[in-house]
N, C-alpha and C positions, 0 to 999 in steps of 0.2 A: 178957626184960622187954619188954613191948610199948611202942611209941612213945607218948609223951604228946602228944596232939593240941593241948593248950593251949600247950605249949612250942613246938611246931612253928609254930603260928599266931603266937605272939609273935615268933619269929625272922623269919617272913615280914613281919610289920609293921615290924620294924627294917630289913629289906632294902628295903622299899618307901619308908620314910622316907629312907634313904640315897639311894635312886634319885631322890627328889624334890629332895634337896639338890644332887645332881650336876646335875640338869636346871636348877636355878636358877643354878648356877655356869656352865653352858653359856650360859644367857641373858645373864649378865653378860659373858662372854667375847665373845658376839656383838656386844654394845654396844661393847665395847672395840675389836673388829675394825672396826666401822663408823666409830668415831672416828679410828682409825689411818688408814683408807682415805680418810676425808674430809680429814684433815690433810695427807696425802700426803708427810710428811717422816719417817715412821718407817722405821728401817732394815729391810732385808729379813729379817734374822735375827729381829727382834722380831715381825714379822708372821707368820713361819713358826712361831715358838714359840707364839703365840696360837692359830694354826690347829691345831697339834698338840695343845694342851691342850683346845681346843674339841672336837676329834674324840674325844679320850680320855674326856672327860666324857660326851659323848653316847653313846659305846659302853658305858661303864661303867653309865650310867643304864639303858640298854636291857637289859643283861645282868642287873642287879640286879632289874629289874622282872620279867624272865623267871624268875629264880630264885624270887622271891617268889610268883609265880603257881604254879609247880611245888610249892612248899612248902604253899601253901594247899590245892591239890588233894590232896597227900599227907595233910595233916591231915584233910581230909574223909573220905578212905578209912580213916584210922586211927580216926575217930569211929565209922564203920560196923562196924569189925572187932570 
């Protein structure tokens, strides 16, 4: 059974939407980090937790964007097949 390009494209759109959501979370975490640094009274463990979550969001967003790009290319090849 050949791949259904419309389904592949739909999956790519979901992944890209999820990537945008994660990028927005990273932006909010950056604002939280800035407030914590400005206040100067946040415990080290809290700052470390925010940094870890910020890095995870940024990495996941990039990975999902890459996956969405690959799926879109795969769908284009499936349309031509």
